[in-house]
C-alpha positions as CSV (number, residue, x, y, z in Angstrom):
1,M,22.5,-7.2,-8.7
2,H,23.9,-10.6,-8.5
3,L,27.3,-8.8,-7.8
4,K,25.9,-6.8,-4.9
5,I,23.9,-9.0,-3.2
6,N,27.4,-12.0,-3.4
7,V,29.5,-9.4,-1.8
8,R,27.3,-8.4,1.4
9,L,26.3,-11.8,1.7
10,L,30.2,-13.1,1.8
11,A,31.0,-10.3,4.1
12,M,28.3,-11.7,6.7
13,A,29.5,-15.5,6.3
14,L,32.8,-13.7,7.6
15,C,31.2,-13.2,10.5
16,L,29.6,-16.6,11.3
17,V,32.1,-17.0,13.6
18,A,30.9,-14.4,15.8
19,G,28.1,-15.1,15.2
20,S,27.7,-18.4,16.5
21,A,28.9,-17.8,20.0
22,V,25.7,-16.1,20.2
23,I,23.6,-18.4,18.9
24,K,25.0,-20.7,21.4
25,S,24.0,-18.0,24.0
26,A,21.6,-18.7,26.9
27,A,20.0,-15.6,24.6
28,A,18.9,-17.9,21.8
29,Q,16.6,-19.5,23.3
30,S,15.0,-18.3,26.3
31,A,11.9,-20.1,27.9
32,D,11.2,-16.4,30.0
33,V,10.7,-12.7,29.2
34,V,11.1,-9.8,31.7
35,V,9.4,-6.9,30.8
36,E,9.9,-3.2,31.7
37,K,7.4,-1.0,30.7
38,D,6.7,2.7,30.5
39,V,10.6,3.4,30.5
40,M,10.2,7.3,29.6
41,V,13.1,8.1,26.7
42,T,13.7,11.4,26.3
43,M,14.0,13.0,22.6
44,R,16.7,16.1,22.0
45,D,13.8,18.6,22.7
46,G,12.8,17.2,25.7
47,V,9.6,15.3,24.5
48,R,9.8,11.8,26.2
49,L,8.2,8.6,25.0
50,A,6.7,5.9,26.5
51,T,8.5,2.7,25.5
52,D,8.8,-0.9,26.8
53,I,11.2,-3.5,26.5
54,Y,11.2,-7.5,26.6
55,R,14.5,-8.7,27.4
56,P,15.3,-13.1,27.5
57,A,15.6,-14.2,31.0
58,V,16.8,-17.5,32.5
59,D,15.1,-17.7,36.4
60,G,13.7,-14.3,35.9
61,K,16.6,-12.2,35.2
62,P,17.4,-11.1,32.9
63,V,20.4,-12.0,30.6
64,A,23.5,-9.9,30.8
65,E,25.0,-9.9,27.4
66,A,24.4,-7.0,24.9
67,L,22.0,-9.0,22.0
68,P,21.1,-7.3,18.5
69,V,17.1,-5.3,19.5
70,I,13.9,-5.5,17.6
71,L,12.4,-2.2,17.4
72,T,8.8,-1.3,16.8
73,R,8.0,3.0,17.1
74,L,3.9,3.1,16.7
75,P,0.8,5.3,17.2
76,Y,-1.7,2.6,17.9
77,N,-0.4,1.5,21.1
78,K,2.9,-0.5,22.9
79,D,0.5,-2.1,25.3
80,G,-0.6,-4.3,22.0
81,S,3.0,-5.9,21.7
82,K,3.0,-8.3,24.2
83,S,3.1,-11.0,21.6
84,I,6.1,-10.1,19.0
85,G,8.0,-8.9,22.1
86,N,7.4,-12.2,24.1
87,Y,8.5,-14.1,20.7
88,Y,11.6,-12.2,19.6
89,A,13.1,-12.1,23.8
90,K,13.2,-16.0,23.4
91,N,14.7,-15.8,20.1
92,G,17.7,-14.3,21.0
93,Y,16.8,-10.5,20.7
94,V,16.0,-7.3,22.9
95,F,12.9,-6.2,21.7
96,V,11.7,-2.4,21.7
97,A,7.8,-1.1,21.7
98,Q,7.5,2.4,21.4
99,D,4.6,4.7,21.8
100,T,5.4,7.8,18.3
101,R,5.1,11.2,19.7
102,G,1.8,12.5,20.9
103,R,0.3,8.7,20.8
104,Y,-1.3,6.9,24.0
105,K,1.3,7.5,27.2
106,S,3.9,9.4,25.2
107,E,4.5,13.4,25.5
108,G,4.7,15.7,22.8
109,N,1.7,16.4,19.9
110,W,1.6,14.2,17.1
111,H,2.2,15.3,13.5
112,M,2.3,12.6,10.8
113,L,5.2,10.6,10.5
114,V,7.0,14.4,10.6
115,D,8.8,13.6,14.0
116,D,9.4,10.2,13.3
117,G,13.1,10.7,11.7
118,P,15.0,12.7,14.7
119,D,13.1,10.8,17.3
120,G,13.8,7.2,15.2
121,V,17.7,8.3,15.7
122,D,17.2,9.4,19.7
123,C,15.6,6.6,20.5
124,A,18.1,4.2,18.1
125,A,20.9,6.6,20.2
126,W,19.6,5.9,23.3
127,I,19.0,1.6,23.0
128,G,23.0,1.6,21.5
129,K,24.0,2.9,25.3
130,Q,22.2,0.6,27.0
131,P,24.2,-2.1,28.5
132,W,21.5,-4.7,27.1
133,S,22.2,-3.7,23.3
134,N,25.0,-4.4,20.8
135,A,24.1,-1.5,19.3
136,K,22.5,-3.1,16.1
137,I,18.5,-2.4,15.3
138,G,16.1,-4.7,13.3
139,M,12.7,-2.3,12.4
140,I,9.2,-4.3,12.0
141,G,6.2,-3.1,11.4
142,T,3.4,-2.2,9.1
143,S,1.5,0.2,7.6
144,Y,2.0,3.0,9.2
145,V,5.3,1.5,11.5
146,G,6.4,1.1,8.9
147,G,7.0,4.3,7.4
148,T,8.3,5.1,10.7
149,Q,10.9,2.3,9.7
150,H,11.5,4.6,6.3
151,M,12.1,7.4,8.6
152,M,14.6,6.2,10.7
153,A,16.3,5.2,7.0
154,I,15.6,8.0,5.7
155,A,17.4,9.8,8.3
156,Q,20.3,7.7,8.4
157,A,20.1,6.5,11.8
158,P,23.6,4.9,12.7
159,E,22.7,1.8,14.6
160,L,20.3,0.9,11.9
161,A,20.7,-2.6,10.6
162,T,17.9,-3.5,8.6
163,V,14.1,-3.1,8.2
164,I,11.8,-4.9,6.9
165,P,8.7,-2.5,6.0
166,V,5.5,-4.3,5.6
167,D,2.7,-2.1,3.4
168,A,4.3,0.7,4.5
169,M,3.6,4.5,4.1
170,S,5.8,6.2,1.7
171,N,6.2,8.5,-1.3
172,L,2.6,10.1,-0.3
173,G,2.2,13.0,-2.8
174,R,2.6,10.2,-5.2
175,H,0.3,7.5,-4.3
176,G,-1.7,5.7,-1.5
177,L,-2.7,9.3,-0.1
178,R,-2.7,11.6,-2.7
179,N,-2.9,9.7,-6.1
180,A,-1.9,11.9,-9.6
181,G,-3.6,14.7,-7.5
182,A,-6.7,13.0,-6.0
183,F,-6.9,12.7,-2.5
184,E,-7.9,9.0,-1.3
185,M,-10.4,8.7,1.4
186,R,-9.4,6.1,3.4
187,F,-6.7,8.7,5.5
188,W,-10.2,10.8,6.2
189,N,-11.4,7.6,7.6
190,W,-8.3,7.2,9.9
191,I,-8.2,10.6,11.3
192,F,-12.2,10.5,11.9
193,I,-11.7,7.0,13.7
194,N,-7.9,7.7,15.8
195,A,-8.7,11.4,16.8
196,S,-10.5,9.4,19.4
197,R,-7.6,7.1,20.4
198,G,-4.9,7.4,22.4
199,S,-5.1,10.9,21.8
200,K,-4.2,13.9,24.0
201,A,-7.8,15.3,23.0
202,G,-9.0,11.7,23.5
203,Q,-7.7,11.9,27.4
204,D,-10.6,14.1,28.6
205,P,-13.8,11.8,28.5
206,V,-16.4,14.8,27.9
207,T,-14.0,15.5,24.4
208,A,-13.2,11.6,23.8
209,D,-17.1,11.3,23.5
210,A,-17.6,14.1,21.4
211,L,-15.0,13.0,18.8
212,K,-16.6,9.0,19.2
213,E,-19.7,10.1,18.1
214,M,-18.4,11.9,15.0
215,S,-16.9,9.1,14.1
216,D,-19.8,6.7,14.1
217,Q,-21.4,9.4,11.9
218,R,-18.9,8.6,9.1
219,F,-21.4,7.8,6.7
220,A,-23.4,11.3,7.1
221,Y,-20.0,13.5,7.0
222,L,-19.3,11.4,3.4
223,A,-22.5,12.9,2.4
224,N,-21.4,16.6,3.2
225,Q,-17.9,17.0,1.7
226,P,-15.8,18.2,2.3
227,T,-14.5,18.4,5.9
228,R,-14.4,22.7,6.7
229,R,-11.7,23.2,9.2
230,G,-13.5,24.5,12.9
231,L,-17.0,23.4,11.2
232,T,-16.6,19.8,12.6
233,P,-15.6,18.1,16.5
234,L,-12.3,17.4,14.6
235,R,-11.8,21.2,15.9
236,L,-11.5,19.5,19.3
237,S,-8.2,17.5,18.6
238,P,-6.5,20.0,16.6
239,E,-3.6,18.0,15.9
240,H,-5.6,15.8,13.5
241,E,-7.9,18.7,12.0
242,N,-4.1,20.4,11.3
243,W,-3.2,17.2,9.7
244,L,-6.0,16.2,7.4
245,L,-7.1,19.6,6.1
246,P,-3.9,20.7,4.5
247,A,-3.2,16.7,3.1
248,M,-6.6,16.9,1.4
249,E,-6.2,20.9,-0.2
250,T,-2.3,19.5,-1.3
251,G,-2.7,17.8,-4.3
252,T,0.9,18.8,-5.6
253,N,3.4,16.5,-5.1
254,S,5.1,19.5,-2.5
255,E,7.6,19.8,0.2
256,L,4.2,18.6,2.6
257,W,4.7,14.9,1.5
258,A,9.0,15.5,0.6
259,L,9.9,13.9,4.4
260,N,9.4,10.4,3.2
261,N,9.8,10.5,0.0
262,I,11.8,7.2,-1.3
263,M,11.4,7.4,-5.4
264,D,12.2,10.8,-6.3
265,A,15.4,10.8,-3.4
266,P,16.6,7.1,-2.6
267,E,19.6,8.6,-2.4
268,R,18.9,9.6,1.4
269,Y,18.0,6.1,2.1
270,K,20.6,4.3,4.9
271,D,22.7,1.6,2.5
272,I,21.6,-1.5,5.4
273,P,19.7,-4.3,4.0
274,V,16.0,-3.6,2.8
275,Y,13.2,-5.9,3.0
276,L,10.4,-4.8,1.2
277,V,6.9,-6.4,1.9
278,S,3.2,-6.2,0.1
279,G,0.7,-7.4,-2.1
280,W,-1.1,-6.8,-5.1
281,Y,-4.4,-5.5,-3.3
282,D,-2.6,-3.4,-0.9
283,S,-2.5,0.5,-0.5
284,W,0.9,1.0,-0.5
285,A,1.5,-1.8,-3.8
286,A,2.7,0.7,-5.8
287,S,5.2,2.7,-3.6
288,N,6.6,-1.2,-2.8
289,T,7.5,-1.7,-6.7
290,G,8.6,1.8,-7.2
291,N,10.7,2.1,-3.9
292,F,12.3,-1.3,-4.9
293,M,12.8,0.0,-8.5
294,A,14.6,3.0,-6.5
295,L,16.8,1.9,-3.7
296,S,18.0,-1.3,-6.0
297,K,19.6,1.6,-8.2
298,T,21.1,3.4,-5.9
299,I,22.0,1.3,-2.4
300,K,23.9,-1.6,-2.3
301,G,21.5,-3.3,0.5
302,P,20.6,-5.9,-1.0
303,V,17.1,-4.7,-1.6
304,Y,14.4,-7.8,-1.7
305,M,11.3,-7.7,-2.5
306,I,8.0,-9.8,-2.2
307,M,4.3,-9.4,-3.6
308,G,1.5,-11.8,-2.8
309,P,-1.8,-11.7,-3.8
310,W,-2.5,-10.0,0.3
311,I,-4.7,-6.8,0.9
312,H,-3.4,-4.5,3.9
313,G,-1.4,-6.4,6.9
314,Q,-3.0,-9.8,5.9
315,Q,0.2,-11.8,4.6
316,Q,-0.6,-14.6,6.4
317,A,-4.7,-15.2,5.0
318,S,-5.0,-17.1,1.2
319,A,-8.8,-15.1,0.2
320,H,-10.4,-11.9,1.0
321,G,-13.2,-10.1,-0.5
322,Q,-14.6,-13.0,-2.1
323,V,-12.2,-14.6,-4.1
324,N,-9.3,-17.4,-2.7
325,F,-6.1,-17.7,-4.4
326,G,-5.1,-21.2,-2.9
327,K,-3.4,-22.8,0.0
328,D,0.2,-21.2,-0.6
329,A,-1.3,-17.7,-1.3
330,G,0.0,-16.9,2.8
331,I,2.6,-16.8,4.7
332,A,1.4,-19.2,8.3
333,D,3.9,-17.7,10.8
334,Q,4.1,-14.2,10.5
335,W,7.0,-14.4,12.5
336,A,9.2,-16.6,11.6
337,W,10.2,-15.4,8.0
338,R,10.8,-12.5,9.4
339,K,13.3,-13.6,11.7
340,E,15.1,-15.3,9.2
341,W,16.2,-12.2,8.2
342,Y,16.9,-10.7,11.6
343,D,19.3,-14.0,12.1
344,H,21.0,-13.5,9.1
345,W,21.7,-9.7,9.1
346,L,21.8,-9.6,12.7
347,K,23.2,-12.2,14.0
348,G,25.1,-13.4,11.4
349,I,23.8,-17.0,11.1
350,D,24.4,-18.9,7.5
351,N,20.6,-19.3,6.5
352,S,18.2,-19.6,4.2
353,V,18.4,-16.1,3.0
354,G,19.4,-16.3,-0.5
355,K,19.7,-19.5,-0.8
356,A,15.8,-20.5,-0.5
357,A,12.4,-19.1,-0.6
358,P,11.4,-16.9,0.1
359,F,14.9,-15.1,-0.4
360,R,16.4,-17.0,-2.8
361,T,16.2,-14.5,-5.4
362,P,15.4,-10.4,-4.8
363,V,12.5,-10.8,-6.0
364,R,9.2,-13.4,-5.2
365,I,5.9,-12.6,-6.8
366,F,2.8,-14.5,-6.6
367,V,1.3,-15.0,-10.3
368,M,-2.6,-14.8,-9.2
369,G,-4.8,-16.3,-11.9
370,T,-4.5,-20.3,-12.5
371,G,-7.1,-21.3,-10.3
372,D,-10.4,-23.4,-12.1
373,G,-12.8,-20.8,-11.4
374,T,-15.1,-23.1,-9.1
375,K,-16.4,-21.9,-6.1
376,D,-14.8,-22.9,-2.6
377,D,-16.6,-24.1,0.9
378,K,-17.2,-20.5,1.5
379,G,-18.8,-19.6,-1.9
380,R,-15.3,-17.5,-3.2
381,L,-14.0,-17.9,-6.2
382,N,-11.3,-20.4,-6.7
383,H,-8.9,-17.9,-9.0
384,G,-5.7,-19.9,-7.5
385,G,-2.0,-18.7,-8.2
386,Y,1.6,-19.4,-7.4
387,W,4.6,-18.3,-6.1
388,R,7.6,-17.7,-8.1
389,E,11.6,-16.3,-7.8
390,E,12.7,-13.3,-10.6
391,N,15.5,-11.5,-10.1
392,E,14.0,-7.9,-11.1
393,W,11.1,-5.7,-11.6
394,P,9.9,-4.4,-14.2
395,L,11.1,-8.4,-15.5
396,T,13.6,-8.2,-18.7
397,R,11.4,-10.4,-20.7
398,T,8.2,-8.3,-20.1
399,Q,6.5,-7.4,-23.5
400,Y,4.9,-4.2,-23.3
401,T,1.6,-4.3,-25.4
402,N,-0.8,-1.7,-26.4
403,F,-4.8,-3.0,-25.9
404,Y,-6.3,-0.3,-27.7
405,L,-10.2,0.8,-26.6
406,Q,-12.0,0.7,-30.1
407,E,-15.7,1.3,-31.2
408,E,-19.0,-0.3,-29.6
409,G,-17.0,-1.3,-26.6
410,K,-14.7,-3.5,-28.0
411,L,-10.6,-3.6,-26.9
412,S,-7.9,-5.1,-29.1
413,T,-4.5,-5.2,-30.0
414,A,-5.1,-3.6,-33.6
415,E,-5.0,0.0,-33.8
416,P,-7.9,1.8,-34.4
417,A,-9.1,1.9,-37.6
418,S,-11.6,5.0,-37.5
419,K,-11.2,8.4,-37.7
420,D,-13.5,9.8,-35.3
421,A,-14.7,7.2,-32.7
422,V,-15.9,8.6,-29.8
423,T,-17.8,7.6,-26.4
424,R,-19.7,10.3,-24.2
425,F,-21.0,9.9,-20.9
426,E,-22.0,12.9,-17.7
427,F,-20.5,12.2,-14.9
428,D,-22.6,14.0,-11.8
429,P,-20.9,14.6,-8.7
430,S,-23.8,13.7,-6.4
431,N,-23.9,10.1,-8.0
432,P,-20.4,8.6,-7.7
433,V,-19.4,5.4,-9.1
434,P,-19.0,2.9,-5.6
435,T,-15.9,1.4,-4.3
436,I,-16.5,-2.4,-4.3
437,G,-13.1,-3.3,-3.8
438,G,-9.5,-3.0,-4.7
439,N,-5.8,-0.8,-3.3
440,I,-7.6,-0.3,0.1
441,S,-6.4,0.0,3.7
442,S,-8.5,1.5,7.1
443,G,-11.4,1.2,5.2
444,D,-13.3,0.3,8.3
445,N,-16.5,0.2,6.7
446,I,-16.7,2.5,4.6
447,L,-14.4,0.6,1.8
448,L,-14.1,-2.8,0.9
449,Q,-10.4,-4.4,0.6
450,G,-9.0,-6.4,-2.4
451,A,-11.0,-9.0,-4.7
452,W,-14.6,-8.9,-5.4
453,N,-16.9,-9.4,-8.8
454,Q,-17.9,-5.7,-9.8
455,K,-21.7,-5.6,-8.5
456,G,-23.8,-4.3,-6.1
457,G,-25.7,-5.7,-2.9
458,P,-26.2,-5.8,0.4
459,H,-22.3,-5.4,1.1
460,V,-22.1,-2.1,-0.8
461,W,-22.8,0.6,1.3
462,N,-23.6,2.6,-1.6
463,F,-24.5,0.9,-4.0
464,K,-27.1,-2.4,-2.7
465,D,-29.1,-3.0,-5.6
466,P,-27.8,-6.8,-6.6
467,I,-26.8,-4.9,-10.3
468,P,-23.1,-5.0,-12.2
469,L,-21.7,-1.8,-12.1
470,S,-21.0,-1.9,-15.8
471,A,-24.6,-1.3,-16.1
472,R,-24.2,2.2,-15.2
473,N,-24.0,4.7,-18.0
474,D,-21.7,6.5,-16.4
475,V,-19.1,3.2,-16.6
476,L,-17.4,2.5,-19.9
477,V,-16.7,-0.8,-20.5
478,F,-13.9,-2.0,-23.4
479,Q,-13.0,-5.7,-23.5
480,T,-12.1,-8.6,-25.5
481,E,-13.0,-10.9,-27.6
482,P,-12.9,-14.7,-25.1
483,L,-9.2,-15.5,-25.1
484,T,-7.9,-17.8,-27.5
485,E,-5.0,-18.7,-24.6
486,D,-3.9,-17.6,-21.9
487,V,-2.2,-14.2,-21.1
488,E,-0.6,-14.1,-18.0
489,V,0.1,-9.7,-17.2
490,T,2.5,-8.9,-14.5
491,G,4.3,-5.7,-14.3
492,E,3.5,-2.0,-13.7
493,I,0.4,-0.5,-15.9
494,E,-0.5,2.6,-17.4
495,V,-3.5,3.8,-19.4
496,K,-3.5,6.4,-22.3
497,L,-6.7,8.3,-22.6
498,Y,-7.3,11.2,-24.9
499,A,-10.4,12.6,-23.3
500,S,-12.2,16.2,-22.9
501,T,-14.3,17.8,-20.8
502,S,-17.1,20.4,-20.2
503,A,-15.5,21.7,-17.1
504,V,-12.4,23.3,-15.9
505,D,-11.5,20.5,-14.1
506,T,-12.3,16.8,-13.6
507,D,-11.2,13.1,-12.8
508,F,-10.7,9.8,-15.5
509,T,-10.6,7.1,-14.0
510,A,-10.1,3.0,-15.4
511,K,-9.9,0.1,-13.7
512,L,-8.5,-3.4,-14.7
513,I,-10.9,-6.2,-14.8
514,D,-11.0,-10.2,-15.7
515,V,-14.1,-11.1,-16.9
516,Y,-14.6,-14.7,-15.6
517,P,-17.2,-16.3,-18.2
518,T,-20.8,-17.9,-16.8
519,S,-20.4,-21.3,-15.4
520,T,-22.9,-23.8,-13.6
521,E,-21.6,-21.6,-10.1
522,W,-21.3,-18.6,-11.6
523,P,-24.0,-17.8,-14.3
524,G,-23.2,-14.5,-14.2
525,G,-20.0,-14.5,-14.6
526,F,-17.5,-12.9,-12.3
527,D,-16.0,-9.7,-12.8
528,L,-12.5,-10.0,-10.7
529,N,-10.8,-6.3,-9.9
530,I,-7.2,-7.0,-10.9
531,G,-5.9,-3.0,-11.0
532,D,-7.2,1.0,-10.7
533,G,-5.8,4.4,-11.3
534,I,-7.0,7.7,-11.5
535,I,-5.9,11.2,-12.7
536,R,-6.7,15.1,-12.1
537,G,-6.8,16.7,-14.4
538,R,-5.3,19.8,-12.8
539,F,-2.2,17.4,-12.8
540,R,-2.2,15.9,-15.9
541,E,0.9,17.6,-17.3
542,T,3.2,17.4,-13.9
543,L,2.4,16.9,-10.1
544,Q,4.5,19.9,-9.0
545,K,1.6,22.4,-10.1
546,E,-1.5,23.2,-10.6
547,I,-3.0,23.7,-14.4
548,L,-7.0,24.0,-15.1
549,L,-8.7,22.2,-18.1
550,E,-10.2,24.4,-21.3
551,S,-13.2,23.1,-21.5
552,G,-14.1,21.0,-24.7
553,K,-10.3,20.6,-25.6
554,I,-9.0,17.0,-26.4
555,Y,-6.0,16.5,-24.0
556,E,-3.6,13.0,-23.3
557,Y,-3.9,11.9,-19.4
558,T,-1.5,9.3,-18.6
559,I,-3.2,6.6,-15.7
560,K,-1.2,4.9,-13.8
561,L,-2.7,1.5,-12.4
562,Y,-1.5,0.0,-9.5
563,P,1.7,-3.1,-10.0
564,T,-0.1,-6.6,-10.4
565,S,0.9,-10.7,-11.6
566,N,-2.0,-11.8,-12.9
567,V,-2.5,-14.7,-15.6
568,F,-6.2,-14.1,-17.6
569,K,-7.5,-17.4,-18.8
570,K,-8.6,-18.5,-22.0
571,G,-12.2,-17.6,-22.5
572,H,-11.7,-14.9,-20.3
573,R,-12.4,-11.4,-21.6
574,I,-9.8,-8.3,-20.7
575,R,-11.7,-5.6,-19.5
576,V,-11.1,-1.8,-19.3
577,D,-13.5,0.5,-17.4
578,I,-13.4,4.0,-17.3
579,S,-15.3,6.6,-15.4
580,S,-14.8,9.8,-13.5
581,S,-15.2,8.6,-10.6
582,N,-14.5,5.6,-7.4
583,F,-16.0,6.7,-4.3
584,P,-15.0,6.6,-1.3
585,R,-11.8,5.5,-3.0
586,F,-11.1,8.8,-3.9
587,D,-12.7,11.8,-3.3
588,V,-15.1,13.1,-6.0
589,N,-14.3,16.3,-8.0
590,P,-16.8,18.3,-8.0
591,N,-15.7,19.9,-11.6
592,T,-15.6,23.3,-11.0
593,G,-12.0,24.0,-10.3
594,E,-12.3,25.5,-7.2
595,P,-9.4,25.1,-4.8
596,L,-9.1,21.4,-3.3
597,N,-11.5,20.5,-0.8
598,R,-12.9,24.1,-0.6
599,H,-15.8,24.0,-3.2
600,R,-19.3,24.7,-2.4
601,L,-20.5,23.5,-6.0
602,T,-20.8,21.0,-7.4
603,H,-21.8,21.1,-11.7
604,K,-22.2,18.1,-14.2
605,A,-19.6,17.8,-16.9
606,Q,-19.9,16.5,-20.0
607,Q,-16.8,13.8,-20.8
608,S,-15.4,12.5,-23.9
609,V,-13.6,9.6,-24.5
610,F,-11.5,9.6,-27.8
611,H,-10.5,6.1,-29.1
612,N,-9.3,6.3,-33.1
613,S,-6.4,7.0,-35.1
614,Q,-5.7,10.4,-34.2
615,H,-6.2,9.9,-30.4
616,P,-5.5,6.0,-30.0
617,S,-6.1,5.8,-26.2
618,R,-5.4,2.4,-24.9
619,I,-4.1,0.5,-21.7
620,V,-0.6,-0.8,-22.4
621,L,-0.3,-4.1,-20.7
622,P,3.3,-5.8,-19.4
623,V,2.8,-8.9,-21.1
624,I,4.7,-12.4,-20.2
625,P,5.7,-14.4,-22.8
626,R,4.7,-17.8,-22.2
627,S,7.9,-19.0,-23.7
628,A,9.9,-17.6,-21.2
629,E,8.3,-18.1,-18.2
630,V,10.5,-19.2,-15.4
631,S,9.5,-22.1,-13.8
632,K,7.0,-22.1,-10.0
């Protein structure tokens, strides 16, 4: 890894002489910007995409020299790019914002990411031919707009020189959209909200009103799942219905999701510098670390990664939910750190990349949990944490440690002694375990994002009583004794669960929790969610095909939780909650084995979780030895 990075840095250093000409140019620090709006760029099939161009100017006239370009391709309306466009134009770049196909002012029909490879290539080719462009493009954007970056890199756009995908869509059949066979309902929410915004259907006022009414009634529609083709106002926007229904019906990691599957096919990715950005509480955290592991082994890049304590798109924030991570957790200037990366790879400037934070090492992580546990001035938990530089992911010094589920709700590193220990519960699909925080985006009123005490209240629409989730009869709690020393858990996490069910298909869920002890400020303690995961029974063996369960048979399930870095402090407990639902983070399994999203029936399921010497259910935690910790 070091050798690859140093070779690329040396190559860039040789470009400093050429780069200095750009640095000293009129464009380098322009006080003026000229914007050309709604340029219609023609794609290979004749469809035209609306594009805005921000150029540095002097005395109201754009500078004549050819400059590197920062490109964003988004479905959320390019007209909202004024601030970022002005910033980069004033700093010596041409900034280009383009509405993706079928969105806002662009022509054509929208398809989720499907057209963004070829359209991105055509857009880049057009940019490369413009007199204001030096044919070197860096891309910018978050979430869907990070996904369009991945699509251009997979499509090998010749002009594409670097990308910074933030919280970016990828690996949709693994996690983030489908998750071990379950469907992440935030995408249902995204479709119901966006069907009336910037869509072809939304251009008609009457249709837009009907779609807006549908969006306003999302809670009612949630109570009447599944969403069926042609039976809701979503039929008025066929392009949205034609994406959502197959997405909810396809649990396999199949061709439907192959278009931006990086983890399974990293060799398709263009060999360019890549900076992968996400947070421990983001919906795409697992894809971000997974992409780093895949790409860093496949391309020279270099490939860098940063993981903060953040929720989706909130890299500037130091707190979310009910938790504060300390003032250093956020990156205050959202554009400057990106500019540093672009300056290095697009202009050849010898700067902090490869030398200083946040770019000194290939991996930079925020280690959560070193706060004092008091309340801040807004009543949030001071969970705290600090930044640390690493050279790889996962960390080579990791000690993967089994914490076994035990009798009487205990959790320990000792192997179970009992030969027949089992805990049973009933899973009723009509009363699913409510989601309280987690790796969420597009929550928009139906989902809480990030770090929360696992306790109901008026902020949880489907669990308003102020009681802990642990009080539910369908939540199995396994926790350690109070820790005698700090335990750092940093890396990828999975649960190995031995279980049986009375159903032919069902789900099992797992959640990792940092249990704060009672205190003056937290008399009931604080049960902080760290990460969670799910497995749909029919996909227990493979994501390539469905295999229904045999009622009453014991199977081993692997539940992959999202990655994290957290210090469980002395006096805290490490806790694992096992259940069969987490709604509306995931769709609810009806337990009937009917085709996905086409069920008419629901059945209660009798679940048995085995935790004995023959069936040692456990969570495998990536423990970092204290003596080997890297300095802050």
